[in-house]
C-alpha positions in Angstrom: -1.1 -26.4 43.1 -2.7 -28.2 40.1 -3.1 -24.4 38.8 0.6 -24.7 38.4 1.3 -28.2 36.8 -1.4 -26.5 34.1 0.7 -23.7 33.4 3.6 -25.5 33.6 2.5 -28.2 30.9 0.2 -25.3 28.6 3.9 -23.5 28.6 6.6 -26.7 27.4 3.5 -27.5 25.1 3.6 -23.6 23.3 7.5 -23.9 23.0 7.6 -27.2 22.0 4.9 -26.8 19.4 6.8 -25.6 16.2 8.7 -28.7 16.3 5.9 -30.6 15.6 4.5 -28.4 13.1 5.0 -28.2 9.0 8.4 -26.6 9.1 7.9 -24.9 5.4 7.1 -20.9 5.3 5.2 -18.9 3.2 6.2 -16.2 1.1 4.7 -13.6 2.1 3.1 -12.8 5.8 0.4 -10.2 7.2 2.3 -8.1 10.2 0.2 -6.8 13.1 3.5 -4.7 15.0 3.0 -1.6 17.8 1.5 0.0 16.7 0.5 -0.9 12.8 0.6 -3.1 10.2 2.6 -4.9 7.5 2.8 -6.6 4.1 5.7 -8.7 3.7 7.3 -10.3 0.4 10.4 -12.6 -0.1 11.8 -11.6 -3.4 14.9 -14.0 -2.8 14.7 -17.0 -0.3 16.7 -14.6 2.3 15.0 -11.4 1.2 12.3 -9.5 1.5 10.7 -6.0 1.2 7.8 -5.0 3.7 5.5 -2.3 3.5 4.3 -0.8 6.5 2.7 1.6 8.2 1.9 2.9 11.9 0.2 5.9 13.4 -0.6 6.8 16.9 -1.8 10.0 18.4 -1.3 12.6 15.8 2.2 11.0 14.2 1.6 8.9 10.9 5.0 6.6 9.8 5.0 4.6 6.4 7.8 3.0 4.8 9.7 0.6 3.2 11.8 -2.4 4.7 14.5 -4.5 3.1 14.6 -7.3 5.0 18.0 -9.9 4.8 17.5 -13.2 6.6 20.8 -15.4 7.9 19.0 -18.1 7.3 15.1 -19.2 7.7 15.5 -21.8 10.0 13.1 -23.5 11.5 11.5 -21.9 14.2 14.0 -19.3 14.6 15.0 -17.2 11.9 17.9 -14.3 12.1 17.9 -11.2 9.7 19.3 -7.4 9.5 18.2 -4.8 7.4 17.3 -1.1 6.6 14.4 0.9 6.6 13.4 4.1 5.0 10.5 6.1 6.3 8.4 8.6 5.5 6.5 10.7 9.1 3.6 13.2 9.7 2.5 15.2 12.4 0.2 17.5 13.8 -0.2 18.0 17.5 -2.1 21.0 19.2 0.6 24.2 18.5 2.6 22.0 15.2 2.1 20.0 12.5 5.2 18.8 9.7 6.6 16.2 7.8 9.4 14.3 8.7 11.8 11.1 7.1 13.2 8.6 8.9 16.2 6.1 8.1 17.0 2.8 10.8 19.6 0.1 10.5 17.7 -3.0 12.4 19.0 -6.6 13.6 16.1 -9.4 15.1 14.7 -12.0 14.7 11.6 -14.3 14.1 10.0 -17.3 16.2 7.4 -19.4 15.1 5.2 -20.9 17.8 2.0 -21.7 15.6 2.4 -23.5 12.2 2.5 -20.1 10.4 2.5 -17.4 12.9 5.7 -15.8 13.5 6.5 -12.9 16.4 9.2 -10.7 15.5 11.5 -8.6 17.2 13.7 -6.1 16.1 15.9 -2.7 17.2 18.6 -0.3 16.1 19.4 3.4 15.4 17.4 5.2 13.5 18.1 8.7 11.9 15.2 11.0 12.5 14.7 13.8 10.5 11.2 16.5 11.4 10.0 20.2 10.2 7.5 22.5 11.7 5.0 23.1 8.7 4.6 26.8 9.7 8.0 27.6 11.1 10.1 25.7 9.0 11.8 24.8 12.0 14.2 21.2 11.3 14.8 19.3 14.6 16.9 16.0 13.5 18.6 13.3 16.1 19.7 9.3 16.6 16.9 7.6 18.4 17.5 3.8 19.2 14.2 2.1 18.3 12.3 -1.3 19.3 9.9 -2.5 17.0 8.1 -5.9 18.4 4.9 -7.7 16.3 3.2 -11.3 15.3 3.7 -12.0 11.4 0.9 -14.6 9.5 2.5 -16.6 7.0 1.1 -18.0 3.3 
């Protein structure tokens, strides 16, 4: 029972920590997302641009996001935005390029000073073309992104 009380105590402290930290957020963020990295810069008080790169198992996605924050209230902030990506892929039987365009909605939760958890989701139009056969595949997929940001 003692472990349970310690776990509850730690959980409540982490949950309440943002209310006791300095609410000042930086204008730049370095992000780790699954499976990649990002660099975000606020160009206006409620608008940010983010350069992202993700790669996994012979697929690489590099793109730019434009965020609009409804507010940058501490400890949580909601946003929406647009993303455009260039995709490259190389498999055993095919390789090629493509693009993706996404409309997303989400939020950030500041849990320890300059650190924030980010979650967003939305529909993405994806278009891929095989380099050898010129075969083209396209469609709409639902995309979910999760990551952690460090602001300075």
